[in-house]
C-alpha positions as CSV (number, residue, x, y, z in Angstrom):
1,M,110.4,86.4,92.3
2,T,107.2,87.6,93.9
3,V,105.2,90.6,92.9
4,T,102.9,92.1,95.6
5,T,100.3,94.8,95.2
6,A,97.9,96.5,97.5
7,S,95.2,99.1,97.4
8,V,94.4,101.1,100.5
9,K,91.4,103.3,100.8
10,I,91.7,106.2,103.3
11,H,88.9,108.4,104.6
12,L,90.2,112.0,105.3
13,P,87.3,113.7,107.1
14,W,89.1,117.0,107.7
15,V,89.9,117.7,104.0
16,H,87.6,120.2,102.4
17,S,89.2,120.7,99.0
18,L,91.1,118.8,96.3
19,K,94.0,121.0,96.9
20,E,94.2,119.9,100.6
21,K,93.8,116.3,99.6
22,R,96.6,116.6,97.0
23,M,98.9,118.0,99.7
24,V,98.2,115.1,102.0
25,V,98.5,112.4,99.4
26,K,101.7,113.8,97.8
27,S,103.4,114.0,101.2
28,L,102.3,110.5,102.3
29,C,103.4,109.0,98.9
30,A,106.8,110.6,99.2
31,K,107.3,109.4,102.7
32,I,106.3,105.8,101.8
33,R,108.6,105.8,98.7
34,N,111.6,107.0,100.8
35,Q,110.9,104.7,103.8
36,F,110.1,101.4,101.9
37,N,111.3,101.7,98.3
38,V,108.0,100.7,96.8
39,S,106.0,102.1,94.0
40,V,103.1,104.1,95.2
41,A,100.5,106.4,93.6
42,E,96.9,107.6,94.0
43,V,95.0,105.1,91.8
44,D,91.3,105.9,92.3
45,E,88.7,108.5,93.6
46,Q,90.8,111.4,92.5
47,D,87.8,113.7,92.3
48,I,86.4,113.0,95.8
49,H,88.1,115.2,98.3
50,Q,87.7,113.1,101.4
51,I,88.7,109.7,100.0
52,A,92.2,108.7,98.9
53,V,93.0,105.4,97.3
54,L,96.7,104.6,97.2
55,G,98.1,101.7,95.2
56,F,101.4,100.0,96.1
57,A,103.6,97.6,94.2
58,A,106.9,95.8,95.2
59,V,109.0,93.0,93.8
60,T,110.5,90.6,96.4
61,T,112.2,87.3,96.6
62,D,109.5,85.4,98.6
63,N,106.0,85.6,100.1
64,A,107.2,86.3,103.7
65,Q,109.1,89.4,102.6
66,A,106.1,90.6,100.5
67,D,103.7,90.2,103.5
68,S,106.2,92.0,105.7
69,I,106.5,95.0,103.3
70,L,102.8,95.4,102.9
71,D,102.2,95.1,106.7
72,N,104.9,97.7,107.3
73,V,103.5,100.1,104.7
74,I,100.0,99.8,106.1
75,N,101.2,100.4,109.7
76,F,103.2,103.4,108.5
77,I,100.0,104.9,106.9
78,E,98.1,104.3,110.1
79,S,100.7,106.1,112.2
80,N,101.5,109.0,109.8
81,T,98.0,110.2,108.9
82,E,94.9,111.1,110.9
83,G,92.8,109.5,108.2
84,E,90.9,106.2,108.8
85,I,91.8,103.2,106.6
86,V,88.4,102.0,105.2
87,N,89.5,99.2,102.9
88,I,92.6,97.2,102.1
89,E,93.0,94.9,99.1
90,R,96.1,92.8,98.9
91,E,97.4,90.5,96.1
92,I,100.6,88.5,95.9
93,V,101.6,86.9,92.5
94,L,104.2,84.3,92.4
């Protein structure tokens, strides 16, 4: 069993209020949950309206599958939001 986690920091330059940010983050989290069956939530920077930090977690059978899931989630974020990914932190625990 392998547990994999990631934190992705996204800059959303067009967002001008927390309400707009919440709409973008909730939509993106729901799409990611439905597409990849991973746990996802906004984990940091909740009070800054142009920065979203999303945390992901998944349990897999091996490292290759864990890497694949994280890569697919990150590619999905890049293709489904106009925001720029600023930072990615990944961790795989055996």
